[in-house]
NUTI-990169 format. One record per residue (C-alpha): residue in three letters; residue number from 1; y, x, z. Coordinates in steps of 0.25 Angstrom, whole numbers, padded with zeros to 4 digits, m for minus. Layout:
residues N
+------+-----+-------+-------+-------+
! rest !  nr !     v !     u !     w !
+------+-----+-------+-------+-------+
!  ALA ! NUM !     Y !     X !     Z !
...
+------+-----+-------+-------+-------+
END
This chain:
residues 426
+------+-----+-------+-------+-------+
! rest !  nr !     v !     u !     w !
+------+-----+-------+-------+-------+
!  UNK !   1 !  1415 !  0477 !  0527 !
!  UNK !   2 !  1404 !  0471 !  0536 !
!  UNK !   3 !  1414 !  0463 !  0541 !
!  UNK !   4 !  1418 !  0457 !  0528 !
!  UNK !   5 !  1404 !  0454 !  0524 !
!  UNK !   6 !  1400 !  0446 !  0537 !
!  UNK !   7 !  1414 !  0438 !  0535 !
!  UNK !   8 !  1410 !  0434 !  0522 !
!  UNK !   9 !  1399 !  0426 !  0527 !
!  UNK !  10 !  1406 !  0421 !  0539 !
!  UNK !  11 !  1413 !  0415 !  0527 !
!  UNK !  12 !  1402 !  0404 !  0523 !
!  UNK !  13 !  1389 !  0412 !  0520 !
!  UNK !  14 !  1384 !  0416 !  0532 !
!  UNK !  15 !  1382 !  0402 !  0537 !
!  UNK !  16 !  1374 !  0399 !  0524 !
!  UNK !  17 !  1365 !  0410 !  0525 !
!  UNK !  18 !  1361 !  0405 !  0538 !
!  UNK !  19 !  1356 !  0391 !  0535 !
!  UNK !  20 !  1341 !  0392 !  0532 !
!  UNK !  21 !  1340 !  0392 !  0516 !
!  UNK !  22 !  1333 !  0383 !  0505 !
!  UNK !  23 !  1334 !  0380 !  0492 !
!  UNK !  24 !  1340 !  0365 !  0490 !
!  UNK !  25 !  1329 !  0358 !  0483 !
!  UNK !  26 !  1331 !  0349 !  0472 !
!  UNK !  27 !  1325 !  0336 !  0473 !
!  UNK !  28 !  1314 !  0336 !  0467 !
!  UNK !  29 !  1298 !  0330 !  0465 !
!  UNK !  30 !  1290 !  0341 !  0472 !
!  UNK !  31 !  1276 !  0343 !  0473 !
!  UNK !  32 !  1268 !  0351 !  0483 !
!  UNK !  33 !  1271 !  0363 !  0475 !
!  UNK !  34 !  1286 !  0365 !  0475 !
!  UNK !  35 !  1285 !  0357 !  0490 !
!  UNK !  36 !  1276 !  0369 !  0495 !
!  UNK !  37 !  1284 !  0378 !  0487 !
!  UNK !  38 !  1297 !  0375 !  0496 !
!  UNK !  39 !  1287 !  0375 !  0508 !
!  UNK !  40 !  1283 !  0389 !  0507 !
!  UNK !  41 !  1299 !  0393 !  0503 !
!  UNK !  42 !  1301 !  0388 !  0517 !
!  UNK !  43 !  1289 !  0395 !  0524 !
!  UNK !  44 !  1294 !  0407 !  0519 !
!  UNK !  45 !  1306 !  0406 !  0521 !
!  UNK !  46 !  1306 !  0403 !  0535 !
!  UNK !  47 !  1295 !  0412 !  0540 !
!  UNK !  48 !  1292 !  0427 !  0541 !
!  UNK !  49 !  1289 !  0439 !  0532 !
!  UNK !  50 !  1299 !  0433 !  0523 !
!  UNK !  51 !  1305 !  0442 !  0512 !
!  UNK !  52 !  1297 !  0445 !  0501 !
!  UNK !  53 !  1283 !  0440 !  0506 !
!  UNK !  54 !  1290 !  0426 !  0507 !
!  UNK !  55 !  1289 !  0427 !  0491 !
!  UNK !  56 !  1275 !  0432 !  0491 !
!  UNK !  57 !  1271 !  0421 !  0501 !
!  UNK !  58 !  1276 !  0411 !  0493 !
!  UNK !  59 !  1268 !  0416 !  0480 !
!  UNK !  60 !  1256 !  0416 !  0488 !
!  UNK !  61 !  1260 !  0401 !  0491 !
!  UNK !  62 !  1262 !  0397 !  0477 !
!  UNK !  63 !  1252 !  0406 !  0469 !
!  UNK !  64 !  1240 !  0398 !  0478 !
!  UNK !  65 !  1248 !  0385 !  0475 !
!  UNK !  66 !  1246 !  0386 !  0462 !
!  UNK !  67 !  1232 !  0392 !  0461 !
!  UNK !  68 !  1228 !  0378 !  0470 !
!  UNK !  69 !  1233 !  0369 !  0461 !
!  UNK !  70 !  1231 !  0376 !  0448 !
!  UNK !  71 !  1215 !  0376 !  0455 !
!  UNK !  72 !  1217 !  0360 !  0455 !
!  UNK !  73 !  1221 !  0361 !  0438 !
!  UNK !  74 !  1220 !  0375 !  0432 !
!  UNK !  75 !  1235 !  0374 !  0422 !
!  UNK !  76 !  1237 !  0389 !  0425 !
!  UNK !  77 !  1230 !  0402 !  0430 !
!  UNK !  78 !  1227 !  0404 !  0442 !
!  UNK !  79 !  1234 !  0414 !  0451 !
!  UNK !  80 !  1223 !  0417 !  0462 !
!  UNK !  81 !  1213 !  0407 !  0465 !
!  UNK !  82 !  1206 !  0402 !  0452 !
!  UNK !  83 !  1197 !  0389 !  0456 !
!  UNK !  84 !  1194 !  0376 !  0452 !
!  UNK !  85 !  1199 !  0366 !  0461 !
!  UNK !  86 !  1188 !  0351 !  0462 !
!  UNK !  87 !  1192 !  0341 !  0456 !
!  UNK !  88 !  1202 !  0332 !  0462 !
!  UNK !  89 !  1209 !  0343 !  0470 !
!  UNK !  90 !  1222 !  0339 !  0473 !
!  UNK !  91 !  1232 !  0352 !  0467 !
!  UNK !  92 !  1244 !  0347 !  0477 !
!  UNK !  93 !  1236 !  0348 !  0489 !
!  UNK !  94 !  1230 !  0361 !  0483 !
!  UNK !  95 !  1244 !  0366 !  0484 !
!  UNK !  96 !  1248 !  0361 !  0495 !
!  UNK !  97 !  1236 !  0367 !  0502 !
!  UNK !  98 !  1238 !  0382 !  0496 !
!  UNK !  99 !  1253 !  0383 !  0499 !
!  UNK ! 100 !  1250 !  0379 !  0512 !
!  UNK ! 101 !  1239 !  0388 !  0514 !
!  UNK ! 102 !  1245 !  0399 !  0509 !
!  UNK ! 103 !  1259 !  0398 !  0517 !
!  UNK ! 104 !  1250 !  0395 !  0531 !
!  UNK ! 105 !  1243 !  0408 !  0529 !
!  UNK ! 106 !  1256 !  0415 !  0526 !
!  UNK ! 107 !  1264 !  0409 !  0537 !
!  UNK ! 108 !  1254 !  0403 !  0548 !
!  UNK ! 109 !  1265 !  0402 !  0557 !
!  UNK ! 110 !  1270 !  0390 !  0549 !
!  UNK ! 111 !  1257 !  0383 !  0549 !
!  UNK ! 112 !  1263 !  0370 !  0556 !
!  UNK ! 113 !  1273 !  0369 !  0545 !
!  UNK ! 114 !  1265 !  0373 !  0534 !
!  UNK ! 115 !  1254 !  0361 !  0539 !
!  UNK ! 116 !  1265 !  0351 !  0539 !
!  UNK ! 117 !  1270 !  0354 !  0526 !
!  UNK ! 118 !  1256 !  0353 !  0520 !
!  UNK ! 119 !  1252 !  0341 !  0528 !
!  UNK ! 120 !  1264 !  0333 !  0522 !
!  UNK ! 121 !  1262 !  0339 !  0509 !
!  UNK ! 122 !  1246 !  0332 !  0510 !
!  UNK ! 123 !  1252 !  0321 !  0515 !
!  UNK ! 124 !  1258 !  0319 !  0500 !
!  UNK ! 125 !  1244 !  0320 !  0494 !
!  UNK ! 126 !  1233 !  0309 !  0495 !
!  UNK ! 127 !  1222 !  0313 !  0504 !
!  UNK ! 128 !  1208 !  0315 !  0498 !
!  UNK ! 129 !  1198 !  0324 !  0492 !
!  UNK ! 130 !  1208 !  0330 !  0484 !
!  UNK ! 131 !  1216 !  0335 !  0493 !
!  UNK ! 132 !  1205 !  0340 !  0501 !
!  UNK ! 133 !  1202 !  0348 !  0491 !
!  UNK ! 134 !  1217 !  0351 !  0488 !
!  UNK ! 135 !  1218 !  0356 !  0501 !
!  UNK ! 136 !  1204 !  0365 !  0500 !
!  UNK ! 137 !  1210 !  0371 !  0487 !
!  UNK ! 138 !  1224 !  0376 !  0492 !
!  UNK ! 139 !  1217 !  0382 !  0505 !
!  UNK ! 140 !  1208 !  0390 !  0497 !
!  UNK ! 141 !  1218 !  0395 !  0487 !
!  UNK ! 142 !  1228 !  0397 !  0498 !
!  UNK ! 143 !  1218 !  0406 !  0506 !
!  UNK ! 144 !  1216 !  0414 !  0493 !
!  UNK ! 145 !  1228 !  0416 !  0490 !
!  UNK ! 146 !  1232 !  0422 !  0505 !
!  UNK ! 147 !  1220 !  0430 !  0503 !
!  UNK ! 148 !  1224 !  0437 !  0490 !
!  UNK ! 149 !  1239 !  0441 !  0496 !
!  UNK ! 150 !  1233 !  0448 !  0509 !
!  UNK ! 151 !  1232 !  0461 !  0504 !
!  UNK ! 152 !  1245 !  0460 !  0495 !
!  UNK ! 153 !  1252 !  0472 !  0503 !
!  UNK ! 154 !  1263 !  0463 !  0508 !
!  UNK ! 155 !  1261 !  0467 !  0521 !
!  UNK ! 156 !  1259 !  0482 !  0517 !
!  UNK ! 157 !  1267 !  0490 !  0527 !
!  UNK ! 158 !  1278 !  0499 !  0518 !
!  UNK ! 159 !  1288 !  0505 !  0523 !
!  UNK ! 160 !  1301 !  0510 !  0515 !
!  UNK ! 161 !  1309 !  0523 !  0519 !
!  UNK ! 162 !  1321 !  0523 !  0516 !
!  UNK ! 163 !  1330 !  0536 !  0512 !
!  UNK ! 164 !  1345 !  0540 !  0512 !
!  UNK ! 165 !  1346 !  0539 !  0497 !
!  UNK ! 166 !  1357 !  0529 !  0494 !
!  UNK ! 167 !  1351 !  0526 !  0482 !
!  UNK ! 168 !  1338 !  0521 !  0488 !
!  UNK ! 169 !  1337 !  0509 !  0497 !
!  UNK ! 170 !  1337 !  0510 !  0513 !
!  UNK ! 171 !  1341 !  0499 !  0522 !
!  UNK ! 172 !  1354 !  0494 !  0521 !
!  UNK ! 173 !  1365 !  0486 !  0530 !
!  UNK ! 174 !  1366 !  0479 !  0538 !
!  UNK ! 175 !  1350 !  0479 !  0545 !
!  UNK ! 176 !  1346 !  0491 !  0538 !
!  UNK ! 177 !  1332 !  0484 !  0535 !
!  UNK ! 178 !  1320 !  0492 !  0531 !
!  UNK ! 179 !  1316 !  0488 !  0517 !
!  UNK ! 180 !  1310 !  0475 !  0517 !
!  UNK ! 181 !  1294 !  0474 !  0514 !
!  UNK ! 182 !  1292 !  0485 !  0506 !
!  UNK ! 183 !  1278 !  0482 !  0504 !
!  UNK ! 184 !  1281 !  0471 !  0495 !
!  UNK ! 185 !  1282 !  0484 !  0483 !
!  UNK ! 186 !  1268 !  0485 !  0484 !
!  UNK ! 187 !  1261 !  0470 !  0486 !
!  UNK ! 188 !  1253 !  0465 !  0476 !
!  UNK ! 189 !  1259 !  0456 !  0467 !
!  UNK ! 190 !  1254 !  0442 !  0462 !
!  UNK ! 191 !  1256 !  0443 !  0447 !
!  UNK ! 192 !  1261 !  0457 !  0445 !
!  UNK ! 193 !  1250 !  0468 !  0442 !
!  UNK ! 194 !  1258 !  0477 !  0452 !
!  UNK ! 195 !  1272 !  0476 !  0458 !
!  UNK ! 196 !  1279 !  0487 !  0450 !
!  UNK ! 197 !  1273 !  0480 !  0436 !
!  UNK ! 198 !  1286 !  0477 !  0432 !
!  UNK ! 199 !  1292 !  0492 !  0438 !
!  UNK ! 200 !  1308 !  0490 !  0435 !
!  UNK ! 201 !  1311 !  0503 !  0436 !
!  UNK ! 202 !  1321 !  0513 !  0443 !
!  UNK ! 203 !  1334 !  0507 !  0446 !
!  UNK ! 204 !  1346 !  0511 !  0438 !
!  UNK ! 205 !  1351 !  0526 !  0441 !
!  UNK ! 206 !  1363 !  0525 !  0451 !
!  UNK ! 207 !  1371 !  0536 !  0442 !
!  UNK ! 208 !  1370 !  0524 !  0431 !
!  UNK ! 209 !  1382 !  0516 !  0427 !
!  UNK ! 210 !  1375 !  0505 !  0428 !
!  UNK ! 211 !  1370 !  0507 !  0442 !
!  UNK ! 212 !  1385 !  0510 !  0445 !
!  UNK ! 213 !  1391 !  0498 !  0438 !
!  UNK ! 214 !  1379 !  0490 !  0448 !
!  UNK ! 215 !  1385 !  0497 !  0460 !
!  UNK ! 216 !  1399 !  0491 !  0458 !
!  UNK ! 217 !  1394 !  0478 !  0455 !
!  UNK ! 218 !  1388 !  0476 !  0468 !
!  UNK ! 219 !  1398 !  0484 !  0475 !
!  UNK ! 220 !  1409 !  0475 !  0470 !
!  UNK ! 221 !  1403 !  0461 !  0468 !
!  UNK ! 222 !  1391 !  0461 !  0480 !
!  UNK ! 223 !  1401 !  0467 !  0492 !
!  UNK ! 224 !  1402 !  0458 !  0504 !
!  UNK ! 225 !  1417 !  0458 !  0501 !
!  UNK ! 226 !  1416 !  0460 !  0486 !
!  UNK ! 227 !  1430 !  0454 !  0479 !
!  UNK ! 228 !  1423 !  0453 !  0466 !
!  UNK ! 229 !  1412 !  0443 !  0470 !
!  UNK ! 230 !  1414 !  0429 !  0466 !
!  UNK ! 231 !  1411 !  0418 !  0477 !
!  UNK ! 232 !  1401 !  0412 !  0466 !
!  UNK ! 233 !  1393 !  0428 !  0467 !
!  UNK ! 234 !  1394 !  0427 !  0482 !
!  UNK ! 235 !  1388 !  0412 !  0483 !
!  UNK ! 236 !  1377 !  0418 !  0473 !
!  UNK ! 237 !  1375 !  0430 !  0480 !
!  UNK ! 238 !  1372 !  0421 !  0494 !
!  UNK ! 239 !  1364 !  0411 !  0487 !
!  UNK ! 240 !  1354 !  0423 !  0482 !
!  UNK ! 241 !  1350 !  0427 !  0498 !
!  UNK ! 242 !  1340 !  0417 !  0495 !
!  UNK ! 243 !  1327 !  0419 !  0494 !
!  UNK ! 244 !  1323 !  0419 !  0479 !
!  UNK ! 245 !  1311 !  0411 !  0480 !
!  UNK ! 246 !  1320 !  0400 !  0488 !
!  UNK ! 247 !  1329 !  0398 !  0475 !
!  UNK ! 248 !  1319 !  0400 !  0464 !
!  UNK ! 249 !  1309 !  0391 !  0470 !
!  UNK ! 250 !  1319 !  0381 !  0471 !
!  UNK ! 251 !  1324 !  0381 !  0455 !
!  UNK ! 252 !  1308 !  0380 !  0451 !
!  UNK ! 253 !  1306 !  0370 !  0459 !
!  UNK ! 254 !  1318 !  0361 !  0455 !
!  UNK ! 255 !  1315 !  0366 !  0441 !
!  UNK ! 256 !  1299 !  0364 !  0443 !
!  UNK ! 257 !  1304 !  0350 !  0446 !
!  UNK ! 258 !  1313 !  0348 !  0435 !
!  UNK ! 259 !  1302 !  0351 !  0426 !
!  UNK ! 260 !  1292 !  0341 !  0433 !
!  UNK ! 261 !  1283 !  0353 !  0436 !
!  UNK ! 262 !  1268 !  0349 !  0438 !
!  UNK ! 263 !  1262 !  0353 !  0453 !
!  UNK ! 264 !  1252 !  0364 !  0444 !
!  UNK ! 265 !  1268 !  0368 !  0437 !
!  UNK ! 266 !  1274 !  0370 !  0449 !
!  UNK ! 267 !  1261 !  0377 !  0456 !
!  UNK ! 268 !  1262 !  0387 !  0443 !
!  UNK ! 269 !  1277 !  0388 !  0445 !
!  UNK ! 270 !  1278 !  0392 !  0459 !
!  UNK ! 271 !  1266 !  0401 !  0458 !
!  UNK ! 272 !  1272 !  0409 !  0448 !
!  UNK ! 273 !  1287 !  0409 !  0454 !
!  UNK ! 274 !  1282 !  0414 !  0468 !
!  UNK ! 275 !  1271 !  0424 !  0462 !
!  UNK ! 276 !  1281 !  0430 !  0452 !
!  UNK ! 277 !  1293 !  0431 !  0461 !
!  UNK ! 278 !  1283 !  0437 !  0473 !
!  UNK ! 279 !  1279 !  0447 !  0461 !
!  UNK ! 280 !  1295 !  0450 !  0458 !
!  UNK ! 281 !  1296 !  0453 !  0474 !
!  UNK ! 282 !  1285 !  0462 !  0473 !
!  UNK ! 283 !  1290 !  0470 !  0460 !
!  UNK ! 284 !  1305 !  0469 !  0466 !
!  UNK ! 285 !  1299 !  0477 !  0479 !
!  UNK ! 286 !  1291 !  0486 !  0472 !
!  UNK ! 287 !  1304 !  0489 !  0461 !
!  UNK ! 288 !  1313 !  0491 !  0476 !
!  UNK ! 289 !  1304 !  0501 !  0484 !
!  UNK ! 290 !  1300 !  0508 !  0471 !
!  UNK ! 291 !  1316 !  0508 !  0467 !
!  UNK ! 292 !  1322 !  0507 !  0480 !
!  UNK ! 293 !  1336 !  0507 !  0476 !
!  UNK ! 294 !  1347 !  0506 !  0488 !
!  UNK ! 295 !  1355 !  0492 !  0489 !
!  UNK ! 296 !  1369 !  0490 !  0487 !
!  UNK ! 297 !  1374 !  0492 !  0500 !
!  UNK ! 298 !  1368 !  0507 !  0500 !
!  UNK ! 299 !  1372 !  0510 !  0485 !
!  UNK ! 300 !  1385 !  0507 !  0488 !
!  UNK ! 301 !  1389 !  0512 !  0503 !
!  UNK ! 302 !  1381 !  0525 !  0499 !
!  UNK ! 303 !  1386 !  0527 !  0485 !
!  UNK ! 304 !  1391 !  0541 !  0489 !
!  UNK ! 305 !  1378 !  0546 !  0491 !
!  UNK ! 306 !  1374 !  0542 !  0479 !
!  UNK ! 307 !  1381 !  0552 !  0470 !
!  UNK ! 308 !  1385 !  0544 !  0461 !
!  UNK ! 309 !  1402 !  0545 !  0458 !
!  UNK ! 310 !  1402 !  0531 !  0452 !
!  UNK ! 311 !  1396 !  0525 !  0464 !
!  UNK ! 312 !  1408 !  0523 !  0474 !
!  UNK ! 313 !  1403 !  0520 !  0490 !
!  UNK ! 314 !  1407 !  0510 !  0498 !
!  UNK ! 315 !  1402 !  0513 !  0513 !
!  UNK ! 316 !  1405 !  0498 !  0516 !
!  UNK ! 317 !  1400 !  0490 !  0507 !
!  UNK ! 318 !  1395 !  0478 !  0511 !
!  UNK ! 319 !  1385 !  0469 !  0502 !
!  UNK ! 320 !  1387 !  0453 !  0501 !
!  UNK ! 321 !  1373 !  0451 !  0507 !
!  UNK ! 322 !  1366 !  0459 !  0517 !
!  UNK ! 323 !  1355 !  0468 !  0508 !
!  UNK ! 324 !  1342 !  0466 !  0509 !
!  UNK ! 325 !  1332 !  0478 !  0514 !
!  UNK ! 326 !  1326 !  0482 !  0502 !
!  UNK ! 327 !  1330 !  0491 !  0489 !
!  UNK ! 328 !  1340 !  0486 !  0480 !
!  UNK ! 329 !  1330 !  0488 !  0466 !
!  UNK ! 330 !  1327 !  0477 !  0464 !
!  UNK ! 331 !  1332 !  0463 !  0469 !
!  UNK ! 332 !  1322 !  0457 !  0475 !
!  UNK ! 333 !  1328 !  0443 !  0472 !
!  UNK ! 334 !  1330 !  0448 !  0458 !
!  UNK ! 335 !  1316 !  0450 !  0455 !
!  UNK ! 336 !  1313 !  0438 !  0461 !
!  UNK ! 337 !  1322 !  0431 !  0452 !
!  UNK ! 338 !  1318 !  0437 !  0440 !
!  UNK ! 339 !  1303 !  0433 !  0442 !
!  UNK ! 340 !  1305 !  0419 !  0445 !
!  UNK ! 341 !  1315 !  0418 !  0434 !
!  UNK ! 342 !  1304 !  0422 !  0424 !
!  UNK ! 343 !  1294 !  0413 !  0431 !
!  UNK ! 344 !  1303 !  0400 !  0432 !
!  UNK ! 345 !  1305 !  0401 !  0416 !
!  UNK ! 346 !  1293 !  0405 !  0412 !
!  UNK ! 347 !  1287 !  0391 !  0420 !
!  UNK ! 348 !  1298 !  0383 !  0416 !
!  UNK ! 349 !  1299 !  0389 !  0402 !
!  UNK ! 350 !  1314 !  0390 !  0403 !
!  UNK ! 351 !  1327 !  0396 !  0409 !
!  UNK ! 352 !  1335 !  0385 !  0408 !
!  UNK ! 353 !  1331 !  0375 !  0421 !
!  UNK ! 354 !  1334 !  0362 !  0425 !
!  UNK ! 355 !  1346 !  0362 !  0436 !
!  UNK ! 356 !  1340 !  0368 !  0448 !
!  UNK ! 357 !  1348 !  0374 !  0461 !
!  UNK ! 358 !  1347 !  0381 !  0474 !
!  UNK ! 359 !  1355 !  0382 !  0486 !
!  UNK ! 360 !  1355 !  0394 !  0496 !
!  UNK ! 361 !  1359 !  0395 !  0508 !
!  UNK ! 362 !  1354 !  0382 !  0511 !
!  UNK ! 363 !  1367 !  0373 !  0507 !
!  UNK ! 364 !  1375 !  0386 !  0504 !
!  UNK ! 365 !  1375 !  0390 !  0491 !
!  UNK ! 366 !  1369 !  0382 !  0477 !
!  UNK ! 367 !  1366 !  0387 !  0463 !
!  UNK ! 368 !  1361 !  0381 !  0452 !
!  UNK ! 369 !  1354 !  0385 !  0440 !
!  UNK ! 370 !  1350 !  0381 !  0425 !
!  UNK ! 371 !  1343 !  0394 !  0422 !
!  UNK ! 372 !  1332 !  0402 !  0428 !
!  UNK ! 373 !  1338 !  0416 !  0425 !
!  UNK ! 374 !  1352 !  0410 !  0431 !
!  UNK ! 375 !  1345 !  0411 !  0444 !
!  UNK ! 376 !  1339 !  0424 !  0443 !
!  UNK ! 377 !  1353 !  0429 !  0437 !
!  UNK ! 378 !  1360 !  0423 !  0449 !
!  UNK ! 379 !  1351 !  0430 !  0458 !
!  UNK ! 380 !  1354 !  0443 !  0453 !
!  UNK ! 381 !  1368 !  0442 !  0455 !
!  UNK ! 382 !  1368 !  0437 !  0469 !
!  UNK ! 383 !  1361 !  0450 !  0474 !
!  UNK ! 384 !  1373 !  0458 !  0467 !
!  UNK ! 385 !  1383 !  0451 !  0470 !
!  UNK ! 386 !  1377 !  0450 !  0486 !
!  UNK ! 387 !  1380 !  0465 !  0485 !
!  UNK ! 388 !  1363 !  0467 !  0486 !
!  UNK ! 389 !  1359 !  0472 !  0473 !
!  UNK ! 390 !  1365 !  0479 !  0462 !
!  UNK ! 391 !  1363 !  0473 !  0446 !
!  UNK ! 392 !  1351 !  0480 !  0442 !
!  UNK ! 393 !  1343 !  0477 !  0454 !
!  UNK ! 394 !  1344 !  0462 !  0450 !
!  UNK ! 395 !  1342 !  0462 !  0436 !
!  UNK ! 396 !  1337 !  0473 !  0430 !
!  UNK ! 397 !  1328 !  0477 !  0440 !
!  UNK ! 398 !  1326 !  0464 !  0448 !
!  UNK ! 399 !  1327 !  0451 !  0439 !
!  UNK ! 400 !  1320 !  0458 !  0428 !
!  UNK ! 401 !  1310 !  0464 !  0436 !
!  UNK ! 402 !  1306 !  0450 !  0441 !
!  UNK ! 403 !  1307 !  0444 !  0426 !
!  UNK ! 404 !  1295 !  0453 !  0423 !
!  UNK ! 405 !  1288 !  0448 !  0436 !
!  UNK ! 406 !  1289 !  0433 !  0431 !
!  UNK ! 407 !  1288 !  0437 !  0417 !
!  UNK ! 408 !  1274 !  0442 !  0422 !
!  UNK ! 409 !  1270 !  0432 !  0431 !
!  UNK ! 410 !  1274 !  0420 !  0422 !
!  UNK ! 411 !  1267 !  0424 !  0410 !
!  UNK ! 412 !  1253 !  0430 !  0418 !
!  UNK ! 413 !  1251 !  0423 !  0429 !
!  UNK ! 414 !  1247 !  0406 !  0432 !
!  UNK ! 415 !  1250 !  0403 !  0416 !
!  UNK ! 416 !  1243 !  0391 !  0410 !
!  UNK ! 417 !  1229 !  0390 !  0412 !
!  UNK ! 418 !  1226 !  0383 !  0398 !
!  UNK ! 419 !  1217 !  0389 !  0389 !
!  UNK ! 420 !  1225 !  0401 !  0381 !
!  UNK ! 421 !  1235 !  0403 !  0390 !
!  UNK ! 422 !  1239 !  0416 !  0396 !
!  UNK ! 423 !  1229 !  0420 !  0407 !
!  UNK ! 424 !  1234 !  0425 !  0421 !
!  UNK ! 425 !  1235 !  0439 !  0421 !
!  UNK ! 426 !  1233 !  0438 !  0438 !
+------+-----+-------+-------+-------+
END
């Protein structure tokens, strides 16, 4: 079975997966918020520690950018820094300085690259007092945001101890890596009151018919040598190995450009999107390590140990995709997608969007979208068709939890500052 899996990749996809992966951008009239969104994404993709830290760090960047822009012209409730900038302060410079300041604090080894990006952005903005004031404001806001996240629990040392229960998560082939970032189950959220504010509850009983149906679905469609998975389903599975923030941020930039969003509106959009999706991952990790259900590769290979006659073991079963090193319930990709979906629907006030597309891996697979909810559905399917999740963990458990996080964020944070509007719950 291992040889079959390797030969599949040799037929074309392996070469694509080795190409540095970024979203193919559409032509747009970028502003400094969307420019620095792309700079921030490139930075977190190319530098350690990666993984959940990337999503956390993007949230810090964009919440700081929002507060800096909002301090110049208060259109929305602030997140952390509630200040009034001096008259004439450049909001563009404040945004650039805030993004640069946060990224520099988080990735000091990238100082030369980030300083060059800062110089490039500033060179496009006329010199003067507004520029000087904007630099000072952005730096101040960045420092406040960095300080506020110092003790959020992301660097806490937490060990997950696996057991031999075949229904419970344990390290999986081929690398048998330990659990990834179990401390994120306890990280302080950005918008939520607690990681388990929206506890999804326990996964399906392994004795249930629904579990048996989902077991068979991933066994058939998610196998490396599946005869039932279509070429398009395979392409979807490979496409959604992409970091979720790459895909959703790219779509958000395209739609905001089509809708001619202002600098202030983009600052809020990306602050909400990144803050909510960071919280979605935190909520997802809290669920994963409260209910550490085994991955399909374990469930299928060791089904004989589950004591359920309807579940037939295949000791040699291989998934299409390499299984990530954290529990099955719930899907991190799906909880992120659900939160992103609800934030984008709320900010754009629609599910139907102008045509948007994404390509991943670079130059390989392009997907096109006309509805935000279709992106989430495709993501969910890809995790099952890739053999790394059962259906409940992407839908009822994953995306639905993310939707609750996104709805809460959009309804209670960075709301309009106009008199009589809903006050921020932050």
